[in-house]
C-alpha positions as CSV (number, residue, x, y, z in Angstrom):
1,X,4.1,-12.7,26.5
2,X,2.0,-15.2,28.7
3,X,-0.4,-17.3,26.7
4,X,-3.9,-16.0,27.3
5,X,-6.7,-18.9,27.6
6,X,-10.0,-17.7,25.8
7,X,-12.8,-19.5,27.8
8,X,-15.1,-20.4,24.8
9,X,-18.1,-22.6,25.0
10,X,-18.0,-25.3,22.1
11,X,-21.8,-24.7,22.0
12,X,-22.4,-21.4,23.2
13,X,-25.8,-21.3,24.9
14,X,-27.1,-18.5,22.3
15,X,-25.5,-16.8,19.2
16,X,-24.4,-13.2,19.3
17,X,-26.4,-10.8,17.5
18,X,-24.4,-8.3,15.5
19,X,-26.8,-5.2,16.3
20,X,-24.1,-2.9,18.4
21,X,-26.1,-3.4,21.6
22,X,-23.8,-5.5,24.0
23,X,-26.2,-7.7,25.7
24,X,-24.4,-9.4,28.7
25,X,-26.5,-12.7,28.2
26,X,-24.9,-12.9,24.7
27,X,-21.2,-12.2,25.8
28,X,-21.8,-14.7,28.8
29,X,-18.4,-16.6,28.9
30,X,-16.4,-14.2,26.7
31,X,-12.8,-13.1,27.5
32,X,-12.9,-9.5,28.8
33,X,-9.9,-7.2,28.2
34,X,-9.4,-3.7,30.0
35,X,-5.7,-3.2,30.1
36,X,-5.3,-0.6,27.0
37,X,-2.0,1.1,27.2
38,X,-0.8,4.2,25.1
39,X,1.1,3.0,22.0
40,X,0.5,6.4,20.0
41,X,2.3,8.0,22.0
42,X,4.3,4.8,22.7
43,X,4.6,5.5,26.3
44,X,2.3,2.3,27.2
45,X,0.7,4.4,30.0
46,X,-3.0,3.6,31.0
47,X,-5.4,4.9,28.4
48,X,-6.8,8.1,28.8
49,X,-10.2,6.8,28.1
50,X,-11.3,3.5,29.1
51,X,-12.1,0.8,26.7
52,X,-13.4,-2.6,27.3
53,X,-13.1,-5.5,24.8
54,X,-15.0,-8.9,24.8
55,X,-13.8,-11.7,22.6
56,X,-15.5,-15.1,22.0
57,X,-15.1,-18.0,19.6
58,X,-18.5,-19.0,18.2
59,X,-19.6,-21.3,15.4
60,X,-20.3,-18.5,13.2
61,X,-17.1,-16.9,13.6
62,X,-14.7,-14.7,16.0
63,X,-17.1,-12.5,18.0
64,X,-15.7,-9.1,19.4
65,X,-17.2,-6.3,21.0
66,X,-15.7,-2.9,22.0
67,X,-17.0,-0.9,24.7
68,X,-15.6,2.8,24.1
69,X,-16.2,5.3,27.0
70,X,-16.1,8.9,25.5
71,X,-18.0,12.3,26.2
72,X,-20.2,13.2,23.5
73,X,-18.8,16.8,22.8
74,X,-15.4,15.1,21.7
75,X,-16.5,12.4,19.3
76,X,-16.2,12.7,15.6
77,X,-19.2,12.3,13.3
78,X,-17.6,12.3,10.1
79,X,-19.0,9.7,7.7
80,X,-16.2,7.5,5.8
81,X,-15.8,5.3,2.9
82,X,-14.6,1.7,2.8
83,X,-10.9,1.6,3.4
84,X,-10.9,5.1,4.9
85,X,-7.9,7.0,6.1
86,X,-9.4,9.8,7.9
87,X,-8.5,10.7,11.6
88,X,-12.0,9.7,13.2
89,X,-12.8,7.9,16.2
90,X,-12.5,3.9,15.5
91,X,-11.3,0.3,16.6
92,X,-9.1,-2.1,15.2
93,X,-9.2,-6.0,15.5
94,X,-6.0,-7.5,14.2
95,X,-5.7,-11.2,14.2
96,X,-2.8,-13.6,13.0
97,X,-4.7,-16.8,12.5
98,X,-1.9,-19.1,12.4
99,X,0.1,-17.1,15.3
100,X,3.4,-17.4,13.3
101,X,3.8,-13.8,12.6
102,X,3.7,-14.3,9.0
103,X,0.2,-12.9,7.9
104,X,-2.3,-10.7,9.7
105,X,-5.9,-9.5,8.9
106,X,-7.0,-5.9,10.4
107,X,-10.7,-5.0,10.6
108,X,-11.5,-1.6,11.4
109,X,-14.7,0.3,12.4
110,X,-15.4,3.8,12.9
111,X,-17.7,5.3,15.3
112,X,-20.1,6.3,12.2
113,X,-20.0,2.4,11.2
114,X,-17.4,2.9,8.4
115,X,-15.2,0.1,7.8
116,X,-11.8,-0.9,6.5
117,X,-9.8,-3.9,6.4
118,X,-6.3,-5.0,5.4
119,X,-3.5,-7.6,5.2
120,X,-0.7,-7.3,7.3
121,X,2.6,-8.8,6.2
122,X,6.6,-8.4,6.9
123,X,5.6,-7.3,10.6
124,X,4.5,-3.8,9.6
125,X,2.9,-3.7,5.9
126,X,-0.6,-3.1,5.6
127,X,-2.1,-3.6,2.1
128,X,-5.7,-2.2,2.2
129,X,-6.5,-3.7,-1.4
130,X,-8.0,-6.5,-0.1
131,X,-11.8,-6.4,1.0
132,X,-13.5,-9.4,2.9
133,X,-17.2,-10.0,4.0
134,X,-17.6,-9.6,7.7
135,X,-20.3,-8.4,10.0
136,X,-20.2,-5.1,12.2
137,X,-22.5,-2.8,13.7
138,X,-22.2,0.6,16.1
139,X,-24.3,2.0,18.5
140,X,-23.9,5.0,21.0
141,X,-25.5,6.4,24.2
142,X,-24.6,9.3,26.6
143,X,-21.3,7.9,28.1
144,X,-19.8,6.1,25.0
145,X,-20.1,4.1,21.8
146,X,-20.1,0.2,21.1
147,X,-18.8,-1.7,18.3
148,X,-19.6,-5.5,17.6
149,X,-17.9,-7.6,15.0
150,X,-18.2,-11.0,13.8
151,X,-15.4,-12.3,11.5
152,X,-16.3,-15.7,9.8
153,X,-13.8,-18.5,10.0
154,X,-13.9,-18.7,6.1
155,X,-12.4,-15.2,5.8
156,X,-8.9,-16.4,5.5
157,X,-7.0,-19.6,5.2
158,X,-5.8,-21.0,8.8
159,X,-4.0,-24.2,10.1
160,X,-5.9,-26.9,11.4
161,X,-6.1,-26.9,15.5
162,X,-5.7,-29.9,17.8
163,X,-7.9,-31.3,20.5
164,X,-10.6,-28.8,19.5
165,X,-8.5,-25.7,20.0
166,X,-6.6,-23.4,18.1
167,X,-3.9,-20.8,18.8
168,X,-4.3,-17.4,17.3
169,X,-2.5,-14.1,18.1
170,X,-4.3,-10.8,18.5
171,X,-4.1,-7.3,18.9
172,X,-7.0,-4.6,19.6
173,X,-6.7,-0.8,19.6
174,X,-8.8,2.1,19.9
175,X,-7.9,5.5,18.2
176,X,-9.5,8.8,19.6
177,X,-9.8,11.0,16.5
178,X,-9.5,14.5,18.1
179,X,-6.3,13.9,19.7
180,X,-5.0,11.1,17.7
181,X,-4.2,8.9,20.8
182,X,-4.1,5.2,20.1
183,X,-4.1,2.8,22.8
184,X,-4.0,-1.2,22.5
185,X,-3.7,-4.3,24.1
186,X,-1.3,-5.9,24.1
187,X,0.8,-2.5,24.0
188,X,2.5,-3.3,20.6
189,X,3.1,-0.6,17.9
190,X,3.7,-0.8,14.1
191,X,6.2,2.3,14.5
192,X,8.4,-0.6,16.1
193,X,10.1,-3.2,13.9
194,X,8.4,-5.9,15.3
195,X,4.4,-5.4,15.3
196,X,2.8,-8.7,13.9
197,X,5.1,-10.9,16.1
198,X,4.2,-9.0,19.2
199,X,0.4,-10.0,19.0
200,X,-0.8,-11.7,22.2
201,X,-1.3,-15.5,21.9
202,X,-4.7,-16.6,22.6
203,X,-6.5,-20.1,22.6
204,X,-9.8,-20.5,21.4
205,X,-12.4,-23.1,20.4
206,X,-11.8,-24.4,16.9
207,X,-14.4,-24.1,14.3
208,X,-14.6,-24.8,10.6
209,X,-16.8,-23.3,7.8
210,X,-17.1,-24.0,4.3
211,X,-17.9,-21.5,1.6
212,X,-18.8,-21.3,-2.0
213,X,-19.0,-17.7,-3.4
214,X,-19.8,-16.8,-7.0
215,X,-19.5,-13.3,-8.0
216,X,-20.7,-12.9,-11.8
217,X,-20.5,-9.4,-13.4
218,X,-21.9,-7.9,-16.4
219,X,-20.6,-4.5,-17.8
220,X,-21.4,-2.1,-20.6
221,X,-19.0,0.5,-22.0
222,X,-19.8,3.3,-24.2
223,X,-16.8,5.1,-25.9
224,X,-17.9,8.7,-26.7
225,X,-14.7,9.5,-28.7
226,X,-14.7,6.5,-30.9
227,X,-18.5,6.1,-31.0
228,X,-18.8,2.4,-30.2
229,X,-19.9,0.2,-27.4
230,X,-18.8,-3.2,-25.5
231,X,-20.6,-5.5,-23.4
232,X,-18.9,-8.3,-21.5
233,X,-19.3,-10.7,-18.5
234,X,-17.5,-13.1,-16.3
235,X,-17.1,-14.1,-13.0
236,X,-15.0,-14.8,-10.0
237,X,-15.4,-18.2,-7.8
238,X,-14.2,-18.6,-4.4
239,X,-14.4,-22.0,-2.9
240,X,-13.6,-22.6,0.7
241,X,-14.1,-26.1,1.7
242,X,-12.3,-25.6,4.9
243,X,-9.8,-23.3,6.6
244,X,-6.7,-25.3,5.3
245,X,-7.7,-25.4,1.6
246,X,-8.8,-22.2,-0.3
247,X,-9.5,-21.9,-4.3
248,X,-10.0,-18.6,-6.1
249,X,-10.8,-18.6,-9.8
250,X,-11.8,-16.2,-12.3
251,X,-13.1,-16.6,-15.8
252,X,-13.0,-13.8,-18.5
253,X,-12.1,-11.2,-15.8
254,X,-13.2,-7.5,-16.2
255,X,-10.9,-4.9,-15.3
256,X,-12.9,-1.8,-16.3
257,X,-11.7,1.2,-14.5
258,X,-14.0,2.0,-11.6
259,X,-11.0,3.4,-9.5
260,X,-9.2,6.3,-10.6
261,X,-5.5,6.3,-10.6
262,X,-3.4,9.5,-9.8
263,X,-1.7,11.1,-13.0
264,X,1.7,10.3,-13.5
265,X,4.2,12.1,-15.7
266,X,7.3,10.0,-15.7
267,X,10.5,10.6,-18.0
268,X,12.6,8.5,-15.9
269,X,14.4,5.2,-16.6
270,X,12.5,3.5,-13.7
271,X,9.0,2.1,-13.8
272,X,6.2,4.0,-11.8
273,X,4.6,1.1,-9.1
274,X,0.8,1.0,-9.3
275,X,-1.2,-0.9,-6.8
276,X,-3.7,-3.5,-7.5
277,X,-7.3,-3.4,-6.4
278,X,-8.8,-6.3,-8.7
279,X,-10.9,-8.5,-6.3
280,X,-9.5,-11.7,-7.5
281,X,-5.7,-10.8,-7.0
282,X,-6.5,-9.1,-3.5
283,X,-8.3,-12.3,-2.2
284,X,-6.0,-14.5,0.0
285,X,-2.8,-12.6,-1.7
286,X,-0.9,-12.5,1.9
287,X,0.8,-16.2,1.1
288,X,2.5,-14.4,-1.9
289,X,4.1,-11.4,-0.3
290,X,7.6,-11.8,-1.0
291,X,9.2,-8.2,-0.4
292,X,12.6,-6.7,0.0
293,X,13.5,-3.2,1.6
294,X,14.0,-1.5,-1.8
295,X,10.9,0.4,-2.5
296,X,8.0,-1.7,-3.6
297,X,10.0,-4.4,-4.6
298,X,8.0,-7.9,-5.0
299,X,8.6,-11.0,-6.6
300,X,4.7,-11.6,-7.7
301,X,3.2,-7.9,-9.0
302,X,-0.1,-8.9,-9.9
303,X,-0.2,-5.8,-12.3
304,X,1.8,-7.5,-14.8
305,X,-1.1,-9.9,-15.4
306,X,-3.4,-8.3,-17.8
307,X,-0.8,-5.6,-18.1
308,X,0.7,-3.9,-21.5
309,X,0.6,-6.8,-24.1
310,X,4.2,-7.8,-25.4
311,X,3.3,-6.7,-29.0
312,X,2.6,-3.2,-27.5
313,X,-1.0,-3.0,-28.6
314,X,-3.2,-2.5,-25.8
315,X,-3.6,-4.6,-22.6
316,X,-3.1,-8.6,-22.4
317,X,-6.4,-10.3,-22.6
318,X,-6.7,-12.5,-19.5
319,X,-8.7,-15.7,-20.1
320,X,-8.8,-17.5,-16.7
321,X,-6.8,-17.4,-13.7
322,X,-6.7,-19.9,-10.6
323,X,-5.0,-19.3,-7.3
324,X,-5.2,-21.8,-4.5
325,X,-3.7,-21.9,-1.0
326,X,-3.7,-24.2,2.2
327,X,-1.7,-25.9,4.8
328,X,-0.3,-29.0,6.1
329,X,0.3,-28.8,9.5
330,X,2.9,-26.0,9.9
331,X,3.7,-25.6,6.4
332,X,1.7,-23.3,4.1
333,X,1.5,-23.1,0.4
334,X,0.1,-21.4,-2.4
335,X,-0.2,-21.9,-6.1
336,X,-1.2,-19.2,-8.9
337,X,-1.5,-19.7,-12.4
338,X,-3.0,-17.1,-15.4
339,X,-3.2,-17.4,-18.8
340,X,-3.7,-14.6,-21.5
341,X,-5.1,-15.1,-24.8
342,X,-3.8,-14.9,-28.6
343,X,-0.3,-15.3,-29.9
344,X,0.8,-12.4,-27.7
345,X,-0.4,-13.6,-24.6
346,X,1.4,-14.8,-21.5
347,X,1.2,-17.7,-19.2
348,X,2.4,-16.9,-15.6
349,X,2.7,-19.5,-12.8
350,X,3.9,-19.3,-9.1
351,X,4.6,-21.7,-6.3
352,X,4.8,-20.6,-2.5
353,X,5.6,-22.7,0.5
354,X,6.6,-21.2,4.2
355,X,7.0,-22.8,7.5
356,X,7.2,-21.3,10.7
357,X,9.6,-22.5,13.7
358,X,9.8,-21.4,17.1
359,X,11.7,-18.0,16.5
360,X,12.1,-18.3,12.6
361,X,10.1,-18.5,9.6
362,X,11.5,-19.6,6.4
363,X,9.9,-19.6,2.9
364,X,10.5,-20.2,-0.7
365,X,8.8,-18.8,-3.6
366,X,9.1,-19.9,-7.6
367,X,7.8,-17.9,-10.7
368,X,7.8,-18.6,-14.1
369,X,6.4,-16.5,-16.9
370,X,6.3,-17.7,-20.8
371,X,6.3,-14.8,-23.4
372,X,6.2,-16.7,-26.7
373,X,6.0,-13.4,-28.7
374,X,9.2,-12.4,-27.4
375,X,10.7,-16.1,-27.4
376,X,11.2,-15.5,-23.6
377,X,10.8,-17.7,-20.6
378,X,11.8,-15.9,-17.1
379,X,12.2,-18.2,-13.9
380,X,13.0,-16.7,-10.6
381,X,13.2,-18.3,-7.3
382,X,13.3,-16.6,-3.8
383,X,14.1,-17.7,-0.4
384,X,13.1,-15.5,2.6
385,X,14.0,-16.1,6.2
386,X,13.0,-14.1,9.4
387,X,14.7,-14.6,12.8
388,X,13.8,-13.3,16.1
389,X,16.7,-14.3,18.4
390,X,15.3,-12.6,21.2
391,X,12.8,-9.7,22.3
392,X,15.2,-6.9,21.0
393,X,16.6,-8.2,17.8
394,X,15.1,-9.3,14.3
395,X,16.9,-10.4,11.3
396,X,15.2,-10.4,7.7
397,X,17.0,-11.9,4.9
398,X,15.9,-12.6,1.2
399,X,17.8,-14.4,-1.3
400,X,16.8,-14.2,-5.1
401,X,18.0,-15.8,-8.3
402,X,16.7,-15.5,-11.8
403,X,17.2,-17.3,-15.1
404,X,16.3,-15.7,-18.3
405,X,16.0,-17.6,-21.8
406,X,15.5,-15.5,-24.5
407,X,16.4,-16.3,-28.1
408,X,18.3,-19.4,-27.2
409,X,20.7,-17.6,-24.8
410,X,20.6,-18.0,-20.9
411,X,21.2,-15.2,-18.5
412,X,21.5,-16.0,-14.5
413,X,22.2,-13.5,-11.9
414,X,21.3,-13.2,-8.3
415,X,20.5,-10.8,-5.6
416,X,20.2,-10.5,-1.7
417,X,19.0,-8.3,1.0
418,X,19.4,-8.7,4.9
419,X,17.8,-5.7,7.6
420,X,18.8,-6.2,11.2
421,X,16.6,-4.0,13.7
422,X,17.8,-3.6,17.3
423,X,15.3,-2.4,19.8
424,X,17.2,-0.8,22.7
425,X,16.2,0.9,26.0
426,X,14.6,4.3,26.7
427,X,13.1,4.5,23.3
428,X,16.8,3.8,21.3
429,X,16.7,1.9,18.2
430,X,19.4,0.9,15.4
431,X,18.9,-0.6,12.0
432,X,21.6,-2.2,9.7
433,X,20.3,-2.7,6.2
434,X,22.4,-4.3,3.0
435,X,21.0,-4.7,-0.4
436,X,22.8,-6.4,-3.4
437,X,21.1,-6.8,-6.6
438,X,23.1,-8.1,-9.6
439,X,23.6,-6.5,-12.9
440,X,21.7,-9.2,-14.8
441,X,18.9,-9.9,-12.0
442,X,15.7,-9.7,-13.8
443,X,12.4,-10.5,-11.8
444,X,10.1,-7.8,-13.8
445,X,8.2,-10.2,-16.0
446,X,6.3,-11.4,-13.0
447,X,7.7,-9.1,-10.0
448,X,8.7,-5.4,-9.5
449,X,12.1,-4.1,-8.9
450,X,12.9,-0.4,-9.7
451,X,16.4,-1.2,-10.7
452,X,18.8,-3.9,-10.6
453,X,22.7,-3.4,-10.5
454,X,22.8,-2.1,-6.9
455,X,24.7,-2.5,-3.7
456,X,23.5,-0.4,-0.8
457,X,24.4,-0.3,2.9
458,X,22.9,1.9,5.5
459,X,23.0,2.5,9.2
460,X,20.4,4.2,11.2
461,X,20.0,5.2,14.9
462,X,16.5,6.4,16.1
463,X,15.4,7.8,19.5
464,X,11.8,8.1,20.6
465,X,10.6,10.9,23.1
466,X,7.2,10.1,24.8
467,X,7.3,12.0,28.0
468,X,6.5,15.6,26.6
469,X,5.8,18.2,29.1
470,X,2.0,18.9,29.7
471,X,2.3,22.3,28.0
472,X,4.1,21.0,24.8
473,X,1.9,20.8,21.5
474,X,3.4,17.5,21.0
475,X,2.6,14.3,22.2
476,X,5.7,12.4,21.2
477,X,9.0,13.0,18.7
478,X,10.8,10.6,17.0
479,X,14.1,11.8,15.6
480,X,16.2,9.6,13.3
481,X,19.6,9.7,11.6
482,X,21.0,7.6,8.8
483,X,24.3,7.2,6.9
484,X,24.1,5.3,3.4
485,X,25.9,4.4,0.5
486,X,25.1,3.0,-2.9
487,X,27.1,1.5,-5.7
488,X,26.5,-0.2,-8.6
489,X,28.0,-3.6,-9.5
490,X,31.0,-1.8,-11.3
491,X,32.1,-0.3,-8.1
492,X,30.9,3.3,-9.5
493,X,29.1,5.7,-6.5
494,X,25.7,6.1,-7.1
495,X,24.9,7.7,-3.7
496,X,26.5,8.8,-0.2
497,X,23.9,10.4,2.1
498,X,23.4,11.7,5.5
499,X,19.8,11.9,6.5
500,X,18.1,13.7,9.6
501,X,14.5,13.5,10.1
502,X,12.2,14.0,12.9
503,X,8.4,12.8,13.3
504,X,6.0,14.6,15.5
505,X,2.6,13.7,16.8
506,X,0.6,16.5,18.0
507,X,-2.0,16.5,20.7
508,X,-4.6,17.8,18.4
509,X,-4.5,14.9,16.2
510,X,-2.2,16.6,13.7
511,X,1.1,15.0,12.2
512,X,4.3,16.6,11.4
513,X,7.4,15.0,9.6
514,X,10.6,16.8,8.6
515,X,13.6,15.2,6.8
516,X,17.0,16.6,5.3
517,X,19.4,14.7,3.0
518,X,22.6,15.8,2.1
519,X,24.3,14.0,-0.7
520,X,28.1,13.6,-2.4
521,X,28.7,13.8,-5.6
522,X,27.7,10.7,-7.8
523,X,27.2,9.1,-11.0
524,X,23.8,8.4,-12.8
525,X,24.2,5.2,-14.7
526,X,20.7,4.9,-16.0
527,X,20.1,8.6,-17.4
528,X,21.3,7.6,-20.7
529,X,19.8,4.3,-21.0
530,X,23.1,2.3,-21.3
531,X,25.1,5.1,-23.1
532,X,27.4,6.1,-20.5
533,X,27.4,7.4,-16.9
534,X,26.7,11.0,-16.1
535,X,28.9,12.7,-13.4
536,X,26.8,14.7,-11.0
537,X,27.8,17.4,-8.1
538,X,26.8,17.3,-4.4
539,X,23.1,18.3,-3.5
540,X,20.5,18.1,-1.0
541,X,16.9,18.4,-0.2
542,X,14.9,19.4,2.8
543,X,11.3,18.2,3.0
544,X,8.3,18.8,5.3
545,X,5.0,17.2,5.7
546,X,1.7,18.4,8.0
547,X,-1.5,16.9,8.1
548,X,-4.3,18.3,10.3
549,X,-7.4,16.3,10.7
550,X,-11.0,18.0,10.7
551,X,-11.5,20.7,13.0
552,X,-14.6,22.0,12.5
553,X,-15.4,22.1,9.0
554,X,-11.9,22.2,7.9
555,X,-8.8,19.7,7.2
556,X,-5.3,20.5,5.9
557,X,-2.5,18.6,4.1
558,X,0.7,20.4,3.4
559,X,4.0,19.3,1.7
560,X,7.0,21.5,0.8
561,X,10.1,20.5,-0.6
562,X,13.5,22.6,-1.2
563,X,16.2,20.9,-3.3
564,X,19.4,21.0,-5.3
565,X,20.4,18.7,-7.9
566,X,21.0,18.2,-11.8
567,X,24.3,19.6,-13.3
568,X,23.8,22.5,-11.4
569,X,24.3,20.8,-8.1
570,X,24.0,23.6,-5.1
571,X,24.1,26.5,-7.5
572,X,20.6,26.5,-8.2
573,X,17.8,25.8,-5.8
574,X,14.5,24.2,-6.7
575,X,11.3,23.6,-4.9
576,X,7.7,21.9,-4.8
577,X,4.6,22.9,-2.7
578,X,1.4,20.9,-2.2
579,X,-1.5,22.3,-0.2
580,X,-4.9,20.9,0.0
581,X,-7.7,22.2,2.4
582,X,-10.7,19.9,2.5
583,X,-14.1,21.7,3.5
584,X,-16.9,19.7,5.0
585,X,-20.4,20.8,4.6
586,X,-21.7,18.2,7.1
587,X,-20.3,14.8,8.1
588,X,-21.4,13.0,4.9
589,X,-20.5,16.0,2.2
590,X,-17.0,17.4,1.6
591,X,-15.0,19.2,-1.2
592,X,-11.6,19.8,-1.8
593,X,-9.4,21.9,-4.0
594,X,-5.8,22.0,-3.9
595,X,-2.8,22.7,-5.7
596,X,0.8,21.5,-6.3
597,X,3.7,23.5,-7.9
598,X,7.3,22.7,-8.4
599,X,10.1,24.2,-10.2
600,X,13.2,22.0,-11.3
601,X,16.0,24.4,-12.4
602,X,18.2,21.7,-13.8
603,X,16.2,18.8,-14.8
604,X,18.1,16.3,-16.9
605,X,15.9,14.4,-19.6
606,X,17.7,11.7,-21.9
607,X,17.2,12.6,-25.6
608,X,19.0,9.8,-27.5
609,X,22.4,7.7,-27.4
610,X,24.4,10.0,-25.3
611,X,22.6,13.3,-25.7
612,X,20.8,14.8,-22.7
613,X,18.9,18.1,-22.3
614,X,18.9,20.4,-19.1
615,X,15.5,22.0,-18.8
616,X,14.4,24.6,-16.6
617,X,11.0,22.7,-15.6
618,X,8.0,24.4,-13.9
619,X,5.0,21.8,-13.3
620,X,1.4,22.9,-11.8
621,X,-1.3,20.4,-10.8
622,X,-4.8,21.3,-10.0
623,X,-6.7,18.6,-7.8
624,X,-10.3,19.1,-7.1
625,X,-13.3,16.9,-5.9
626,X,-16.0,15.9,-3.8
627,X,-16.9,13.1,-1.6
628,X,-20.7,12.3,-0.7
629,X,-21.6,9.2,1.5
630,X,-25.0,9.4,0.6
631,X,-25.9,6.5,3.1
632,X,-24.6,3.2,4.4
633,X,-25.1,1.8,0.8
634,X,-24.6,4.5,-1.6
635,X,-21.4,7.1,-2.4
636,X,-20.6,9.6,-5.1
637,X,-17.1,10.5,-5.9
638,X,-16.0,13.3,-8.3
639,X,-12.2,13.5,-8.8
640,X,-10.4,15.9,-11.2
641,X,-6.6,16.3,-11.9
642,X,-5.3,18.7,-14.6
643,X,-1.5,19.0,-15.0
644,X,0.6,21.7,-16.9
645,X,4.3,21.1,-17.4
646,X,6.5,23.6,-19.0
647,X,10.3,22.4,-19.9
648,X,12.4,25.1,-22.0
649,X,15.7,24.2,-22.7
650,X,18.8,25.3,-21.0
651,X,21.4,23.5,-22.7
652,X,22.0,20.4,-24.5
653,X,25.0,18.2,-23.6
654,X,26.9,15.4,-25.0
655,X,28.3,12.8,-22.3
656,X,31.9,11.8,-22.9
657,X,33.5,8.7,-21.9
658,X,34.7,10.1,-18.6
659,X,30.9,11.0,-17.6
660,X,31.5,14.7,-18.0
661,X,28.6,16.7,-19.6
662,X,30.0,18.7,-22.7
663,X,27.8,21.6,-24.1
664,X,26.9,20.6,-27.4
665,X,24.7,22.5,-30.2
666,X,22.6,19.5,-31.0
667,X,18.8,20.5,-31.6
668,X,16.8,19.9,-28.4
669,X,13.3,21.2,-28.4
670,X,11.8,22.9,-25.6
671,X,8.4,20.9,-24.6
672,X,5.5,21.2,-22.7
673,X,2.9,18.6,-21.1
674,X,-0.5,18.6,-20.6
675,X,-2.4,15.7,-18.6
676,X,-6.0,15.3,-17.5
677,X,-8.0,12.7,-15.3
678,X,-11.6,13.4,-14.5
679,X,-14.2,10.9,-13.3
680,X,-17.6,10.8,-11.9
681,X,-18.1,7.5,-9.8
682,X,-21.3,6.4,-8.2
683,X,-21.4,3.2,-6.3
684,X,-24.6,1.3,-4.6
685,X,-23.8,-1.6,-2.4
686,X,-26.6,-4.4,-3.4
687,X,-25.1,-6.8,-0.8
688,X,-21.6,-7.4,0.8
689,X,-19.2,-7.3,-1.9
690,X,-22.1,-6.7,-4.4
691,X,-22.2,-3.3,-6.2
692,X,-23.6,-1.3,-9.1
693,X,-21.3,1.3,-10.5
694,X,-21.9,4.1,-12.8
695,X,-18.6,5.6,-13.9
696,X,-17.8,8.5,-16.6
697,X,-14.4,9.0,-17.3
698,X,-12.3,11.6,-19.3
699,X,-8.9,11.9,-20.0
700,X,-5.9,12.9,-22.1
701,X,-2.3,13.3,-22.6
702,X,-0.5,15.8,-25.0
703,X,3.2,16.9,-25.3
704,X,4.4,19.4,-27.7
705,X,7.7,20.7,-28.9
706,X,7.6,24.3,-27.5
707,X,7.5,26.0,-24.4
708,X,4.2,27.2,-22.9
709,X,3.2,29.0,-19.6
710,X,2.4,26.4,-16.8
711,X,-1.1,28.1,-16.1
712,X,-2.0,28.1,-19.9
713,X,-1.0,24.5,-20.0
714,X,-3.1,23.6,-17.1
715,X,-6.0,25.5,-18.9
716,X,-5.1,23.8,-22.3
717,X,-5.2,20.4,-20.2
718,X,-9.0,20.8,-19.3
719,X,-9.9,20.6,-23.2
720,X,-8.1,17.2,-23.6
721,X,-10.4,14.5,-24.6
722,X,-8.3,11.2,-25.8
723,X,-10.7,9.0,-24.0
724,X,-14.4,9.7,-22.7
725,X,-16.2,6.8,-21.5
726,X,-19.4,5.6,-19.6
727,X,-19.3,2.6,-17.8
728,X,-21.9,0.7,-16.2
729,X,-20.9,-2.5,-14.0
730,X,-23.1,-4.9,-12.0
731,X,-21.6,-7.6,-9.6
732,X,-23.5,-9.6,-7.4
733,X,-21.7,-12.3,-4.8
734,X,-23.7,-15.3,-4.3
735,X,-22.8,-17.4,-1.1
736,X,-23.7,-21.1,-1.2
């Protein structure tokens, strides 16, 4: 792409007032962009509706204005909360401050002045756990609507420029909520393997800002079950003297639950991944992104800090944590440290260094965790490399090694991943992916890896169709075919799979996805927790997902899945179904009531040593809630999830040395599970990133050794009361 030169005055004649009204005098000298092209569907044809963008560097920050032509009758009016995902009219500014394709920042504003922000890494991965402080305003008239943004220079770390200028890479897009059409400049797409690297280079005037922000908090919690109360206080500190150095620290951080996690019932041998929205851990976290193609895997999983204590009694008590990042020329670095209190406390440390070259990125990451209660010290090193040899090919490589010292014994192992994406002509693409994780690779002291002892290969071919007939209900279709194989380090087959999938974007803004997997016979080497493999027959699954955005008063989400598996293989068919309609009383107030039901006719659960149980599992979950955007500063959220699971035993089995499941007379109980999560959360925004929370929560979990109808189990779950708490939390951000 050609280098775009932004004419930016070093001392603008007047500042830009962020009020949503695009005053030509204020935007005099700004770069104007009008060539928006369709990227959803990815036809790169001219946009259906005209969009204009003005962008200009000012001493206060990067100023951006959007003019969005749109008839009044087609505009969406829905109010949205921060980090919304609703299909509404909106615009996006995305910027890579260093222009190296390593980390980007996304700033979204809806037509009703709702906002979202996220960090972009690994080309196409968006993490909306991060919240930044930036200005925005919206206005509208008979022919369209406007957005103005001002992104301060201290929002993110960035390298120093030269000769009073800096080169960034930018991307602007606009989404029409009623149709789902997305148009952009440049015509890059996150549906392609390379997105962040395809942003447009732009040279702007260099400015620098300093910031010292202190966010103290006080909180009070009353436990209505235990009859006791707790009061706490602490502070987060962010110091940014310039773009090349930024420091974050937290003292006695409060991690009271103001966000409601979804219910999880997990009887498998692998851990459930849960994202982290704690402000200290999301601020300037992009430098520490080191992921692999394995689901959610990463070397630094911040949920470990303050996670379950090593003695099994509650969560770790974090006394303090510090994080700093910066740059020396083209080299960027990050340092992370955290310490937990008491004799069961852990000490966490991480060092990250990355360097950008013309067509390559190279990075190194080191982590170390000391766990004195377990007499364990875990050290992990990773090297990541990205290579873009031409416009069509991207190669991503990761190499990982771990060294674990525990009880005087050292265990070392390694892992590596590589994936190659080849963007061809006429919508064709190919991907090759390889992963190896050694049997003794251990990164979960500070990172997350669902399993080690893995060797995986796949080849995938894809074709995108964007030239749908005018009478078609589809705007685009994307077909994919994939073959894959997985073995463990002992050469035992864990998977052979053929996958065929199709994604469809409809002209009314709806989304479809359908997929079928055909799996060969294989062994499960995790089910018995090290007490032998289990031979399992071939199986399949067919999955369908459909989302329809709000039309009138209703929005719909549907998921359906038919599958076989377990010891029964294809002899028994299971299924699950989720349906969630949402009704909008008005643009600010909506309610939803959804249900989920599943039946797994051959559900295998480990009991002890080589004993497993086969159950005819049935589960029902009710999800209900309301969302009320009371005003621009207030919101009320109510969320209820009630789950009932019934698992009558079909047969107990002992697994012999050859992996065969032999029927056994061992006593294995039927069981049922009830689980409840209920939360009422009120939030008032006192100032940017300053909030008053009032949260009532109630929940419980119960497992009983007998069968119970799923409907009765759901009703019983509503009576659970293991926890019942009222939390009040006040935080206020002071900027100096």
